[in-house]
Structures are given as structure tokens and as C-alpha cells.
N, C-alpha and C positions, 0 to 999 in steps of 0.2 A: 312721230318725226315733227312737225313744229316746235314742239319743247325739246328736243334735240337742238335746232338751228339756232331756237332764241339762247341755247345755251351756249352754243360757240360764237356768237353776237356775243353774250358778254366777256367771252375772253380775251376777244381781239384788243380793248382799254387795256386791259389788264397784262397781257403777253406786250404788247408795244412799251408802258411803262417799267416795265421790268428789263429791257434791253442800257444799257448804259449811253449816254450820250457820246455823239460821233465828234473828234475831233481831228482834222487834218492838220499834218506837222510836215514844213515844203522848206527847202536851203538849211539845213543844219548841217554847222560846218565851226571851224574853230582854225587857230592859224599854228603853225610848228612852233612848238615849244623851244628856241636858238638856245644855244647858250645855257643851257642847265639852270630855266625857270621852271618852278617848281607849281606853277600856277598858271589856268590860262584859263580865259571864258569861251563859252560856247550862246551862240545867233542862230537863229531859226524864221519861220513866218509860222503861227498859226491860228487856223481857223475853227470855225465850230458851227455849223447852223442853227442851233439854239443855244450857244451862248456858254459858258464853263468858269472854271479861275482853276490856273496850274498854284500844286498847290506847293511842289516841292521835285526836286532829282537826286538822282543816284547813279553812279558810272561804277564800274570794276575799275575805271583808268586812276583815279583818284579819291583819297582817302576821306571828304566831304566836299559836299557841293553845297549850296546857297544862292536863292534864289535874291540878284542886286539890281541895283540900276545907278545912272552915273549920275551924281550931281554938279552941280556948275555952282560956285557963290561966291561974293567977293574976288572974281577973276579966277580962283581958283577950282581945277576939279577934283573928286572924290567920287567915293562910291560907297551907297547906304543899300542897310539890307532889307527886302520886302515881304511880305508875311504871305504875298501869291501875287497871281499876276491876272488879271480877268480879259478872256476873252469872249467879246461881245456878238452877242449871237446876230445871225446872218454876217458877221464881218470879220475883221483877223486884226493878229496883233505883234508890231514886228520885235523881234530882241536883234537888237543891232549895238554894236561899238561905240555908239555914244548915245546909249539909252538903257536898258531892260538887256539882262543876260541871267544866264545860268554859269557863276562862278565854282570853277573845280579848286579844291585846294590841296597840296600837298599831292602833286604825281606820284603816282609809282612807277610811271618810266615817261621819260620825254616825248611828245606828239611830234611825232613825224610825219612830212607833207608825203602824198600821196595814199597815207594811211586812212583808215576810219577808226571808230571805235563806239559802242553802244551807250545811250544817257536811257535811264527808265524816266521816265515824265509821267509824275499821279497830280491825276485832274482829281477837283470835285465831282463832276457826276460822271465823268467819262471813265476814272478810274485809272489803272496803268496801261500807257504806251511807250513801249521800246521804239528808239526811232535809233537808226545809224547818226552818224556825225564823221563828215568830211573833213580831212586835217588839209588846209593850204598853204601855201608857201606865203611867209612873209610879204611878200610881197605880191600876190596876186589881188585881183580883184573883188573885193565882195560879190555875193553871187545879188541876181537882180533879180525881177519881174521877171516869167518868161524865161528863165535859164535853165537848166534841166540838174539836176544833181546826182 
């Protein structure tokens, strides 16, 4: 009986190590793509108790997705591709209109306010996580901390 108990104790760390790290994604949103715009940006807040790295994203709503950030150089704004987005252990990272975001290129159809679409995020440790993205009116305020979506 003692050997069985000892063997079970040895399995506990192995089982806990094999589970993927958990991430929490909240307030995922995008703007309505009025006027036939073929591209869109997706914003959200990502948290992780143990830290992780967002490596990429995919969605049936667009032909291509990229991780990007806004740049400000010489008084001009632009965008730059990023290889990944670090999520600090015990903290969170905000993907927002003035910084990091998931970029959707060549939308399959316009994004319409009041609807939602799925995005699958790929994390280094947590693997894939499906997220529903709410589409907001162009004039709607961005979701803030404490707002439910």
C-alpha cells in the first residue's frame, strides 16, 4: 500500500506539468468595417498566471492574420509586424488601438456591428484558444476594465 501511495505521489507533478498553461482573454472586440474596408484590427486583454507568449492567430473571417503594433516615428504613425506578444506572469497585456493588435487582412465579408466572429489564438505554452470577438459600431467607446462583453 505504501508503494502505491508513493507511486501516486510521483505522478502528481508529472500530470500537473503536462497540462497547458492557462490564459484568460477578455474584452475581445473589433470595429464595424464600414465603407467596404477589407482589413480590420482585433483588440483584447490577455492575462496569464504563469506567463505565456502569443505566437499567432487565425480566423475564418479573413484570408490572413498577423500580429502587429502601432509605431510613431517622426510625427508619423505606422504599423510594424511583431513575431509574438509576451504575456507577463501574473499580469496581462492589452491589445488596443494605439499599440499591439491582431491584424485581419482581406476580410471574407464586412464586419457588422452587433455581430461576432471567432478568432483562434495560438500560444507558446497554452496552445490554441478560441475567442469570440464582438463587433462594435465605429462610434462606440472601446471596452474598459470592468465592462462585461
